[in-house]
PLY file of the C-alpha trace (Angstrom):
ply
format ascii 1.0
element vertex 122
property float x
property float y
property float z
element edge 121
property int vertex1
property int vertex2
end_header
0.00 0.00 0.00
1.30 3.45 -0.92
2.17 5.85 1.86
0.98 9.45 1.87
4.45 10.55 0.69
4.44 7.94 -2.10
1.11 9.27 -3.31
2.41 12.85 -3.31
5.55 11.84 -5.23
3.44 10.01 -7.80
1.39 13.18 -8.40
4.01 15.91 -8.66
4.44 16.98 -12.26
1.62 14.80 -13.56
-0.48 16.57 -16.21
-3.73 18.09 -15.02
-6.67 19.09 -17.17
-9.29 21.18 -15.40
-11.88 20.11 -17.99
-11.59 16.41 -17.12
-10.62 16.57 -13.43
-11.18 18.77 -10.43
-8.76 19.86 -7.72
-10.94 17.97 -5.25
-10.04 14.75 -7.13
-6.47 15.32 -5.94
-7.74 15.82 -2.38
-9.69 12.55 -2.56
-6.67 10.70 -3.97
-4.42 11.87 -1.14
-7.06 11.63 1.59
-9.39 8.71 0.79
-11.66 9.53 3.74
-12.25 13.13 2.54
-15.81 14.02 1.54
-16.63 12.90 -1.99
-16.56 15.54 -4.69
-20.23 15.66 -5.68
-21.37 18.33 -3.23
-18.04 19.74 -2.13
-16.57 20.46 -5.56
-19.72 22.22 -6.73
-19.87 24.37 -3.62
-16.19 25.33 -3.92
-17.11 27.67 -6.78
-20.19 29.21 -5.18
-19.39 31.20 -2.05
-17.88 30.98 1.38
-21.35 30.76 2.93
-22.45 27.88 0.68
-19.10 26.13 1.01
-19.19 26.41 4.81
-22.70 24.90 4.84
-21.50 21.99 2.71
-18.49 21.40 4.95
-20.67 21.24 8.06
-22.48 18.28 6.50
-19.17 16.40 6.48
-17.95 17.21 9.99
-14.77 18.91 8.81
-13.12 21.01 11.49
-11.70 24.40 10.56
-8.12 25.03 11.66
-7.97 28.65 12.72
-4.20 29.07 13.00
-1.96 28.10 10.10
0.72 27.12 12.63
-1.62 24.28 13.61
-1.81 22.84 10.07
-0.74 19.20 9.89
0.13 16.92 7.00
-3.08 15.66 5.36
-5.14 18.73 6.29
-7.28 20.00 3.44
-6.48 23.56 2.40
-9.14 25.54 0.55
-8.10 28.71 -1.25
-9.74 31.63 -2.98
-10.09 35.37 -3.33
-12.63 37.99 -2.35
-14.54 35.64 -0.07
-15.00 32.89 -2.64
-13.20 29.57 -2.21
-12.60 27.89 -5.56
-9.47 25.77 -5.16
-8.34 23.00 -2.82
-5.22 21.05 -2.01
-3.56 19.12 0.79
-1.10 20.47 3.35
2.28 18.77 3.42
5.47 19.87 5.19
4.92 23.62 5.12
3.18 23.83 1.78
0.23 22.70 -0.29
0.05 19.96 -2.91
-2.54 21.07 -5.45
-3.47 20.82 -9.11
-2.53 23.62 -11.47
-2.71 23.91 -15.26
0.84 22.61 -15.66
0.27 19.65 -13.37
0.15 18.71 -9.73
2.59 20.84 -7.78
3.86 21.63 -4.30
3.69 25.29 -3.31
5.12 26.62 -0.02
2.49 28.17 2.26
4.14 31.60 1.99
3.52 31.53 -1.78
-0.06 30.31 -1.29
-0.67 33.39 0.86
0.50 35.60 -2.02
-1.58 33.73 -4.61
-4.84 33.60 -2.63
-6.20 36.27 -0.30
-8.41 33.72 1.46
-7.40 30.26 2.60
-8.14 27.98 5.50
-7.31 24.54 6.78
-9.82 21.77 7.33
-9.37 18.51 9.16
-11.43 15.37 8.64
0 1
1 2
2 3
3 4
4 5
5 6
6 7
7 8
8 9
9 10
10 11
11 12
12 13
13 14
14 15
15 16
16 17
17 18
18 19
19 20
20 21
21 22
22 23
23 24
24 25
25 26
26 27
27 28
28 29
29 30
30 31
31 32
32 33
33 34
34 35
35 36
36 37
37 38
38 39
39 40
40 41
41 42
42 43
43 44
44 45
45 46
46 47
47 48
48 49
49 50
50 51
51 52
52 53
53 54
54 55
55 56
56 57
57 58
58 59
59 60
60 61
61 62
62 63
63 64
64 65
65 66
66 67
67 68
68 69
69 70
70 71
71 72
72 73
73 74
74 75
75 76
76 77
77 78
78 79
79 80
80 81
81 82
82 83
83 84
84 85
85 86
86 87
87 88
88 89
89 90
90 91
91 92
92 93
93 94
94 95
95 96
96 97
97 98
98 99
99 100
100 101
101 102
102 103
103 104
104 105
105 106
106 107
107 108
108 109
109 110
110 111
111 112
112 113
113 114
114 115
115 116
116 117
117 118
118 119
119 120
120 121
């Protein structure tokens, strides 16, 4: 069975097509017990309010302080109060899907790329 690190290594640099996959697919691959994409992925693009309602259905706990993030926490990201992207926290950064492929981005860069982000724990 693949470890969490093995799964991350198998993803980095792999092509990603936003028309055939969703960033939440990456979350589900890395965290098999994460909520399934049907409701969560749709609500990611709606609004913070709708997304928060959807998350409450799945008993995800919000991590208020980024210093408390742990490997395998889900990180949702967005701008102007709308969360539209997700990834998984790992060793000070986030593994997430971008146009060029799955990538690892340090948390300091995530903060520059997205004005809004938060951690969630299953």
